[in-house]
C-alpha positions in Angstrom: -0.1 28.7 16.9 1.5 29.8 20.2 2.8 27.4 22.9 0.0 25.5 24.6 -0.8 26.6 28.0 -3.6 27.6 30.4 -5.2 31.0 29.8 -6.1 31.4 33.5 -2.9 30.6 35.4 -0.6 31.3 32.5 1.2 27.9 32.8 2.8 26.4 29.7 4.1 23.2 28.7 7.6 24.5 28.7 7.3 25.3 32.5 5.5 22.4 33.5 6.2 19.2 31.3 3.3 17.4 33.1 0.6 20.0 32.7 -2.7 18.4 31.7 -5.1 20.6 29.6 -8.8 20.1 29.9 -11.4 21.3 27.3 -15.2 21.8 27.9 -18.1 21.6 25.6 -18.0 25.3 24.5 -14.5 24.7 23.1 -12.3 26.6 25.7 -9.4 24.9 27.7 -8.1 25.2 31.1 -5.4 23.2 33.0 -6.5 20.4 35.4 -5.5 22.5 38.5 -7.6 25.5 37.4 -10.6 23.3 36.7 -10.4 21.6 40.1 -10.3 25.2 41.8 -13.1 26.7 39.9 -15.4 23.8 40.0 -14.7 22.6 43.6 -18.5 23.0 44.2 -19.3 20.8 41.1 -20.7 23.7 39.1 -19.6 27.0 37.8 -19.1 29.2 34.7 -16.6 29.2 31.8 -14.0 31.9 32.4 -13.9 32.6 28.6 -17.7 32.8 27.8 -19.5 32.6 30.9 -21.4 29.3 29.9 -22.9 27.4 32.9 -20.8 24.2 33.3 -20.3 21.3 35.6 -17.1 19.5 36.4 -17.9 16.5 34.2 -18.2 18.9 31.3 -14.5 18.9 31.0 -12.4 16.1 29.6 -8.7 15.6 28.6 -7.6 17.7 25.7 -6.0 15.5 23.1 -5.4 18.0 20.2 -3.5 21.3 20.8 -6.2 23.3 19.2 -9.1 23.6 21.4 -11.3 24.3 18.4 -10.5 20.9 16.9 -11.5 19.3 20.2 -14.8 21.2 20.0 -15.4 20.1 16.6 -14.7 16.5 17.3 -17.0 16.3 20.1 -19.9 17.9 18.1 -19.3 15.7 15.2 -19.4 12.6 17.6 -22.7 13.8 19.0 -24.3 14.6 15.5 -23.3 11.4 14.0 -24.8 9.4 16.8 -28.3 10.6 15.5 -27.4 11.3 11.8 -26.5 7.7 11.2 -28.2 6.8 7.9 -26.4 4.8 5.5 -26.2 5.0 1.7 -28.6 2.1 1.3 -31.3 4.2 3.1 -31.4 6.6 0.3 -33.0 6.1 -3.2 -30.2 7.6 -5.1 -26.6 8.9 -4.6 -27.6 12.5 -5.1 -29.8 12.3 -2.1 -27.0 10.7 0.0 -24.7 13.4 -1.0 -27.2 16.1 0.0 -27.6 14.2 3.3 -23.8 14.3 4.0 -23.6 17.9 3.1 -26.5 18.8 5.5 -24.5 17.0 8.1 -21.2 19.1 7.5 -23.4 22.4 7.5 -24.8 21.6 10.9 -21.4 20.6 12.3 -19.9 23.9 11.0 -22.8 26.1 12.4 -22.5 24.6 15.8 -18.7 24.8 15.8 -18.6 28.3 14.6 -21.7 29.7 16.5 -23.5 30.4 13.2 -27.5 30.1 13.4 -27.2 28.1 16.5 -30.8 28.2 17.5 -32.2 27.3 14.0 -29.7 24.5 13.7 -30.8 23.0 16.9 -34.5 23.2 16.0 -33.6 21.5 12.8 -31.7 18.7 14.7 -34.8 18.2 17.0 -37.2 18.0 14.1 -34.9 15.4 12.4 -35.0 13.3 15.5 -38.8 13.3 15.6 -39.2 12.6 12.0 -36.6 9.7 11.9 -37.0 8.3 15.3 -37.3 4.6 14.1 -34.3 4.7 11.6 -32.2 6.3 14.3 -32.9 3.5 16.7 -32.5 0.8 14.1 -29.2 1.9 12.8 -27.8 2.6 16.3 -28.7 -1.1 17.3 -26.6 -2.7 14.3 -23.2 -2.4 12.9 -22.4 -1.5 9.6 -21.3 -4.0 7.0 -17.8 -2.9 7.2 -17.7 -3.1 11.0 -19.2 -6.6 10.8 -16.7 -7.8 8.4 -13.7 -6.2 10.5 -15.1 -8.1 13.5 -15.5 -11.5 11.9 -12.0 -11.0 10.5 -10.3 -10.2 14.0 -12.2 -13.1 15.5 -11.0 -15.5 12.7 -7.5 -14.3 13.3 -7.8 -14.8 17.1 -9.0 -18.3 16.6 -6.2 -19.3 14.2 -3.7 -17.7 16.5 -5.1 -19.7 19.5 -5.0 -22.9 17.5 -1.5 -22.2 16.4 -0.3 -21.6 20.0 -2.2 -24.8 21.1 -0.5 -26.8 18.5 2.9 -25.6 19.5 2.2 -26.2 23.1 1.3 -29.9 22.3 4.3 -30.4 20.3 6.6 -28.9 23.0 4.9 -31.3 25.5 5.3 -34.3 23.2 9.1 -33.5 22.7 9.7 -33.1 26.3 7.9 -36.3 27.1 10.0 -38.1 24.5 13.2 -36.5 25.7 12.4 -37.7 29.3 11.7 -41.2 28.1 15.0 -41.4 26.3 16.8 -40.0 29.2 15.3 -42.5 31.6 16.1 -45.4 29.2 19.8 -44.2 28.9 20.0 -44.1 32.8 18.6 -47.6 33.2 21.0 -49.1 30.4 24.1 -47.3 32.2 23.1 -48.7 35.6 22.1 -52.3 34.6 23.8 -53.1 31.4 27.1 -55.0 31.3 28.2 -53.0 28.1 30.7 -50.1 28.2 29.3 -46.6 28.9 30.8 -45.3 25.5 28.9 -47.9 23.4 25.7 -47.4 25.4 25.9 -43.5 24.8 26.7 -44.1 21.1 23.8 -46.5 20.7 21.5 -44.1 22.4 22.4 -41.4 20.0 21.8 -43.5 17.0 18.3 -44.4 18.5 17.2 -40.9 19.3 18.6 -39.0 16.3 15.9 -40.0 14.0 13.1 -39.0 16.6 14.9 -35.5 17.1 15.0 -34.9 13.2 11.4 -35.8 12.6 9.7 -32.8 14.3 12.1 -30.5 12.3 11.2 -32.1 9.2 7.3 -31.9 9.9 7.7 -28.2 10.8 9.5 -27.4 7.4 7.3 -29.7 5.2 4.4 -27.6 4.4 4.4 -23.8 3.4 3.5 -21.3 6.0 0.3 -19.3 5.0 0.1 -15.7 6.3 -3.1 -13.6 6.6 -1.9 -11.5 3.6 -1.9 -14.6 1.3 1.9 -15.0 1.1 3.0 -18.6 1.4 6.5 -19.3 2.8 8.2 -22.5 2.1 7.1 -23.0 -1.6 9.6 -23.9 -4.2 11.5 -20.9 -5.5 10.5 -19.7 -8.9 14.3 -19.4 -9.6 15.1 -23.1 -9.2 17.3 -24.8 -11.8 14.4 -26.6 -13.7 14.5 -27.0 -17.5 12.7 -23.9 -19.1 9.6 -24.7 -21.1 8.0 -22.8 -23.9 5.9 -20.8 -21.4 8.8 -19.6 -18.9 11.6 -19.3 -21.5 13.6 -16.1 -21.1 12.8 -13.4 -23.6 15.2 -13.0 -26.4 15.5 -9.8 -28.4 15.2 -10.0 -32.0 15.6 -6.8 -34.2 12.7 -5.7 -36.4 13.0 -6.2 -40.1 11.1 -3.9 -42.3 10.8 -4.0 -46.0 11.8 -0.5 -47.1 10.0 -0.9 -50.6 12.9 0.9 -52.4 16.6 0.6 -53.2 18.8 -0.7 -50.5 20.3 1.7 -48.1 24.1 2.6 -48.4 26.2 1.1 -45.5 28.0 3.3 -43.0 31.4 2.4 -44.6 30.2 3.4 -48.1 28.8 6.7 -46.7 32.3 7.2 -45.2 34.3 6.3 -48.1 32.4 7.1 -51.3 32.1 10.8 -51.0 28.5 11.0 -49.3 29.8 13.6 -46.9 31.1 16.1 -49.3 28.0 18.2 -49.2 27.4 17.7 -45.4 28.7 20.2 -43.1 30.9 19.1 -40.2 29.9 19.3 -36.6 30.6 22.4 -34.4 32.0 22.0 -31.0 28.8 22.1 -29.2 27.3 19.5 -31.3 30.1 17.2 -30.6 29.2 17.3 -26.9 25.7 16.0 -27.7 27.0 13.1 -29.9 26.3 14.6 -33.4 27.9 12.6 -36.2 27.5 13.7 -39.8 27.4 10.0 -41.2 24.5 9.0 -39.0 22.5 12.2 -40.2 23.2 11.4 -43.8 22.2 7.9 -43.5 19.0 8.7 -42.0 18.4 11.3 -44.7 19.0 8.7 -47.5 16.8 6.4 -45.8 13.9 8.8 -45.6 14.7 9.5 -49.3 14.6 6.1 -50.6 11.9 4.5 -48.5 8.8 3.8 -50.5 10.2 4.2 -54.0 9.0 0.7 -55.0 5.8 0.9 -52.9 3.9 -0.6 -56.1 5.9 -3.7 -57.2 3.9 -4.6 -60.5 7.1 -4.7 -62.4 8.1 -8.0 -60.8 4.8 -9.4 -62.1 4.8 -8.0 -65.6 8.6 -8.4 -66.7 10.7 -9.9 -64.0 14.1 -8.3 -64.0 16.3 -9.4 -61.2 18.6 -6.3 -61.8 15.8 -3.9 -61.4 15.0 -5.1 -58.0 18.6 -5.1 -56.6 19.5 -1.7 -57.8 21.1 0.5 -55.1 23.0 3.7 -54.6 25.8 1.6 -53.4 26.3 0.4 -57.1 26.4 3.7 -58.6 22.9 3.3 -60.2 20.1 6.2 -60.0 16.9 5.1 -58.3 14.0 3.9 -60.6 10.8 5.7 -60.2 7.7 3.3 -61.0 4.4 4.4 -62.3 
């Protein structure tokens, strides 16, 4: 899209930073100076399409694209009459068809497609739904009503807080004024030393000055979002209970149903790696270690060999259940 400017006088935003563009109902834009010059008599024709216009048909252009301004204006006018809600329809499918019809009307009027038939359809819709249009125009939607109530409630709460703060400030000023007058009277008419009088006055007024601050910090502050400021921290040094005790990791122990696995030391020292190739240079960069691969292969081979343990019930043999490859025995296959 090129630089925004007036198509008649060719003035651009670059040449005149204070240029005001105006757009009319047919979607064509002019600068404010050209509009005042062309419509000095109150009426005239659009320089682009020749549509008869009046001065009040032009308004300040908000979007850079005049076509968007035209679509926004048409949409605003159409939705003023096509204002049915979802509860006015018997099913969601009917409501979706209604929304699709609205978008089709806006597209036709914006792009000049079947303008006459579209306008006749709009007039027919107004006649058939006159009562519903008036009814929906006179009431706000449920969302709008909720927003209005929420805004009013927040305004009332803000006004109450301001009133409370004002009253507290007035009480504090009156109390300070009272203490000041009492101090002046004591200094003028008392026989005590000035230092003693001032010290006594500070001791008397200190509790009164600390009381408003304690009252202000006593209760938590509740915001509109639901956050409560001033509550006790969840990270306080309280004794943990069973419900809030910190999680402690415990390794999972599974029954392999087979001989015990050889340890890493046995794999390294008892010749398990004789038939396992060593790692190449590229595998070392990825963290490959032959003893880990060997241990995992042995785990896969031994897992589940004792899946059916009837031998412990028929003839209990403590040596048979404790066989392992580490002791030099071969695994027993049970049937």
